[in-house]
LOFI-123461 format. One record per residue (C-alpha): residue number from 1; x, z, y; chain. Coordinates in pm, whole numbers, m for minus. Last residue first. Example, Ala and Ser with C-alpha at 12.3 -4.5 7.8 and 13.67 -1.06 7.14 Angstrom:
2
2, 1367, 714, m106, A
1, 1230, 780, m450, A
***
This chain:
325
325, m1978, 3724, m4, A
324, m2249, 3995, 12, A
323, m2406, 3897, m314, A
322, m2784, 3853, m353, A
321, m2773, 3480, m362, A
320, m2516, 3472, m645, A
319, m2742, 3653, m883, A
318, m2607, 3816, m1201, A
317, m2243, 3714, m1177, A
316, m2250, 3740, m812, A
315, m2377, 4110, m834, A
314, m2072, 4196, m1068, A
313, m1832, 4033, m821, A
312, m1992, 4228, m531, A
311, m1941, 4550, m726, A
310, m1581, 4460, m810, A
309, m1488, 4367, m455, A
308, m1668, 4676, m318, A
307, m1474, 4897, m550, A
306, m1148, 4722, m472, A
305, m1175, 4790, m103, A
304, m1298, 5146, m161, A
303, m983, 5218, m370, A
302, m762, 5083, m108, A
301, m930, 5282, 170, A
300, m908, 5614, m12, A
299, m555, 5567, m110, A
298, m473, 5489, 251, A
297, m655, 5804, 366, A
296, m471, 6012, 111, A
295, m137, 5868, 221, A
294, m230, 5959, 580, A
293, m291, 6315, 478, A
292, 41, 6333, 286, A
291, 241, 6203, 585, A
290, 60, 6420, 835, A
289, 144, 6750, 653, A
288, 53, 7004, 918, A
287, m65, 7236, 652, A
286, m389, 7352, 829, A
285, m449, 7058, 1058, A
284, m320, 6755, 866, A
283, m362, 6875, 503, A
282, m692, 7054, 591, A
281, m842, 6735, 749, A
280, m703, 6517, 469, A
279, m858, 6748, 208, A
278, m1192, 6756, 391, A
277, m1205, 6373, 385, A
276, m1092, 6353, 17, A
275, m1346, 6602, m105, A
274, m1352, 6983, m131, A
273, m1706, 7110, m171, A
272, m1715, 7194, m546, A
271, m1388, 7363, m607, A
270, m1381, 7471, m228, A
269, m1677, 7699, m251, A
268, m1488, 8014, m279, A
267, m1295, 7930, 39, A
266, m1604, 7888, 260, A
265, m1559, 7611, 518, A
264, m1909, 7694, 657, A
263, m2060, 7515, 350, A
262, m2257, 7289, 598, A
261, m1956, 7244, 823, A
260, m1692, 7109, 565, A
259, m1878, 6904, 303, A
258, m2174, 6781, 515, A
257, m1975, 6761, 838, A
256, m1706, 6544, 667, A
255, m1953, 6294, 523, A
254, m1763, 6155, 234, A
253, m1547, 5843, 173, A
252, m1458, 5714, m159, A
251, m1809, 5573, m219, A
250, m1791, 5387, 111, A
249, m1811, 5030, m31, A
248, m2065, 5153, m289, A
247, m2299, 5241, m8, A
246, m2275, 4906, 137, A
245, m2332, 4756, m211, A
244, m2634, 4978, m252, A
243, m2778, 4862, 87, A
242, m2727, 4495, m5, A
241, m2875, 4534, m358, A
240, m3180, 4717, m230, A
239, m3234, 4442, 52, A
238, m3196, 4178, m216, A
237, m3451, 4362, m447, A
236, m3713, 4356, m165, A
235, m3914, 4079, m342, A
234, m3868, 4212, m689, A
233, m3985, 4566, m580, A
232, m4291, 4462, m404, A
231, m4440, 4197, m637, A
230, m4430, 4268, m1000, A
229, m4349, 4642, m1000, A
228, m4545, 4740, m695, A
227, m4838, 4512, m755, A
226, m4846, 4620, m1117, A
225, m4868, 4984, m1001, A
224, m5134, 4913, m744, A
223, m5341, 4751, m1020, A
222, m5362, 4375, m1061, A
221, m5728, 4252, m1100, A
220, m5658, 3877, m1050, A
219, m5819, 3885, m703, A
218, m5603, 4192, m622, A
217, m5282, 3994, m718, A
216, m5387, 3697, m504, A
215, m5444, 3930, m204, A
214, m5117, 4099, m276, A
213, m4927, 3777, m269, A
212, m5113, 3653, 28, A
211, m4995, 3956, 229, A
210, m4649, 3776, 275, A
209, m4367, 4032, 246, A
208, m4219, 4138, 570, A
207, m4399, 4481, 556, A
206, m4186, 4560, 256, A
205, m3855, 4479, 415, A
204, m3932, 4698, 725, A
203, m4039, 4980, 477, A
202, m3703, 4937, 291, A
201, m3515, 4998, 628, A
200, m3743, 5279, 723, A
199, m3678, 5448, 381, A
198, m3309, 5439, 437, A
197, m3341, 5626, 762, A
196, m3574, 5881, 608, A
195, m3366, 5933, 301, A
194, m3055, 6037, 502, A
193, m3100, 6396, 634, A
192, m3321, 6540, 362, A
191, m3130, 6361, 86, A
190, m2798, 6489, 213, A
189, m2934, 6838, 236, A
188, m3071, 6814, m120, A
187, m2754, 6674, m272, A
186, m2545, 6933, m89, A
185, m2754, 7227, m222, A
184, m2751, 7085, m577, A
183, m2376, 7051, m589, A
182, m2362, 7385, m410, A
181, m2520, 7622, m670, A
180, m2218, 7659, m895, A
179, m1984, 7754, m600, A
178, m2121, 8104, m552, A
177, m1966, 8273, m258, A
176, m2163, 8111, 25, A
175, m2484, 8152, m175, A
174, m2457, 8520, m230, A
173, m2785, 8519, m426, A
172, m3056, 8789, m402, A
171, m3217, 8879, m733, A
170, m3534, 8711, m858, A
169, m3889, 8824, m819, A
168, m4069, 8508, m715, A
167, m4219, 8649, m390, A
166, m3940, 8886, m317, A
165, m3659, 8634, m378, A
164, m3857, 8366, m181, A
163, m3874, 8586, 130, A
162, m3554, 8772, 206, A
161, m3307, 8585, m7, A
160, m3445, 8236, 44, A
159, m3522, 8290, 419, A
158, m3174, 8409, 499, A
157, m3115, 8749, 650, A
156, m2870, 8918, 424, A
155, m2709, 8655, 206, A
154, m2771, 8364, 444, A
153, m2916, 8066, 263, A
152, m3205, 7952, 468, A
151, m3070, 8029, 818, A
150, m2739, 7902, 701, A
149, m2903, 7563, 607, A
148, m3042, 7536, 962, A
147, m2699, 7638, 1099, A
146, m2526, 7351, 901, A
145, m2801, 7111, 1002, A
144, m2720, 7191, 1374, A
143, m2356, 7119, 1317, A
142, m2453, 6806, 1126, A
141, m2607, 6674, 1443, A
140, m2979, 6574, 1412, A
139, m3025, 6191, 1423, A
138, m3104, 6149, 1056, A
137, m3338, 6449, 1043, A
136, m3573, 6263, 1308, A
135, m3599, 5944, 1117, A
134, m3864, 6064, 871, A
133, m4080, 6210, 1155, A
132, m4051, 5903, 1364, A
131, m4166, 5680, 1072, A
130, m4433, 5924, 987, A
129, m4580, 5905, 1333, A
128, m4549, 5527, 1336, A
127, m4753, 5513, 1015, A
126, m5011, 5757, 1158, A
125, m5057, 5532, 1465, A
124, m5073, 5219, 1246, A
123, m5355, 5352, 1022, A
122, m5335, 5160, 686, A
121, m5113, 5399, 504, A
120, m5010, 5238, 177, A
119, m4679, 5118, 316, A
118, m4590, 5481, 385, A
117, m4605, 5536, 12, A
116, m4393, 5247, m83, A
115, m4135, 5346, 176, A
114, m4124, 5706, 58, A
113, m4075, 5609, m301, A
112, m3805, 5356, m214, A
111, m3628, 5611, 0, A
110, m3652, 5862, m284, A
109, m3498, 5635, m544, A
108, m3238, 5506, m302, A
107, m3138, 5857, m190, A
106, m3115, 6002, m536, A
105, m2900, 5719, m688, A
104, m2674, 5666, m384, A
103, m2630, 6040, m321, A
102, m2549, 6112, m678, A
101, m2285, 5840, m693, A
100, m2154, 5977, m358, A
99, m2122, 6324, m505, A
98, m1957, 6208, m817, A
97, m1702, 5991, m635, A
96, m1594, 6242, m370, A
95, m1591, 6539, m619, A
94, m1380, 6363, m877, A
93, m1140, 6225, m625, A
92, m1099, 6575, m458, A
91, m1050, 6750, m794, A
90, m809, 6488, m936, A
89, m578, 6503, m629, A
88, m608, 6878, m580, A
87, m351, 6976, m844, A
86, m86, 6775, m643, A
85, 131, 6531, m826, A
84, m97, 6253, m690, A
83, m35, 6362, m334, A
82, 353, 6427, m368, A
81, 387, 6081, m520, A
80, 180, 5914, m249, A
79, 392, 6095, 14, A
78, 719, 5995, m163, A
77, 619, 5625, m175, A
76, 894, 5520, 63, A
75, 1002, 5796, 282, A
74, 1121, 5590, 588, A
73, 1296, 5775, 866, A
72, 1106, 5831, 1189, A
71, 1183, 5607, 1478, A
70, 860, 5404, 1453, A
69, 626, 5714, 1459, A
68, 815, 5923, 1698, A
67, 1184, 6026, 1705, A
66, 1121, 6376, 1826, A
65, 802, 6425, 1627, A
64, 977, 6339, 1298, A
63, 735, 6200, 1049, A
62, 864, 6123, 699, A
61, 743, 5772, 670, A
60, 544, 5578, 419, A
59, 204, 5715, 480, A
58, 279, 5722, 862, A
57, 291, 5347, 833, A
56, m92, 5353, 833, A
55, m77, 5456, 1200, A
54, m66, 5082, 1299, A
53, m428, 5089, 1191, A
52, m525, 5274, 1512, A
51, m559, 4949, 1704, A
50, m817, 4803, 1443, A
49, m1089, 5064, 1401, A
48, m1166, 5256, 1711, A
47, m1033, 5030, 1987, A
46, m1114, 4697, 1822, A
45, m1448, 4802, 1685, A
44, m1550, 4970, 1997, A
43, m1448, 4671, 2200, A
42, m1656, 4445, 1972, A
41, m1964, 4678, 1996, A
40, m1942, 4688, 2368, A
39, m1887, 4301, 2394, A
38, m2185, 4201, 2155, A
37, m2453, 4251, 2422, A
36, m2253, 4027, 2659, A
35, m2243, 3762, 2392, A
34, m2622, 3787, 2333, A
33, m2683, 3752, 2707, A
32, m2445, 3460, 2718, A
31, m2610, 3272, 2441, A
30, m2727, 2952, 2633, A
29, m2441, 2960, 2886, A
28, m2181, 2987, 2603, A
27, m2364, 2713, 2411, A
26, m2360, 2495, 2719, A
25, m1992, 2554, 2775, A
24, m1916, 2451, 2407, A
23, m2118, 2140, 2445, A
22, m1936, 2060, 2763, A
21, m1601, 2118, 2601, A
20, m1688, 1907, 2311, A
19, m1777, 1619, 2549, A
18, m1449, 1668, 2747, A
17, m1274, 1632, 2413, A
16, m1473, 1331, 2290, A
15, m1412, 1114, 2617, A
14, m1040, 1090, 2534, A
13, m1123, 887, 2218, A
12, m947, 1002, 1918, A
11, m698, 762, 1762, A
10, m666, 618, 1416, A
9, m324, 486, 1333, A
8, m286, 111, 1356, A
7, m48, 124, 1660, A
6, 181, 358, 1486, A
5, 189, 130, 1198, A
4, m9, 220, 878, A
3, 189, 208, 564, A
2, 137, m95, 333, A
1, m2, m3, 6, A
***
């Protein structure tokens, strides 16, 4: 084949570039309101998530405050070795994974139940009242939640020991010294705080379903149970999968307030309340070991990354349309 001469090579018309620029400017002008709305979130993402990432190198250094981050000597994988040889490594990993696994299962089931029940309410005013009521716990600070829990579980003046113990005839419990009760307490508190928000998301997906499906099912004599199992749940399955995948992506992260503030940082409860996030905090603040705390954070992020990849791959094998990517 005869090679193209320089004069035979395809050329781009000079008029195309200005045309593209005009199209680009028109799109910017058309969507300028949306772009302006995006700026605060984008700035927050850059300042809060991306710029601090340079601190990851602390996991591979022996920090010297005089020399600074970049001047400190390299420690290689020493911080990771020290972390994994620590007796706390297995404990914090086990607690973080098991708690988040329980949260995903319990919160998803309860949120779906609440969303389905609210969908059966026909009065719009009542529906909005319930939506606001369910969302209220989600926006309450975890510090406030900690003192609400304390008002129930305080050994001397708590509602459980002063009232329920007398009514049902059981002995008072020193809740903040008994670790065996706290897996249940934390799951209940997390469900109370998070189910409402998740239920509203599922409720929004449910009300988006075409009403003709239910009308046809009613004409065919389908009961409410069959409408729920044959219409509602299959049609909102993509939303359930997306929310579950997002939860799996943070399965190695825990709500610091839930595991640190709600148990009031009680020492006897640490076997059941110590997670990766509380461990990182204590390692950095109490022990002053920044290298090991950074290594724990890197370990946390890497495992989360591979978990979301694995979960998304499993979803793609079953249904490609429902996968995140």
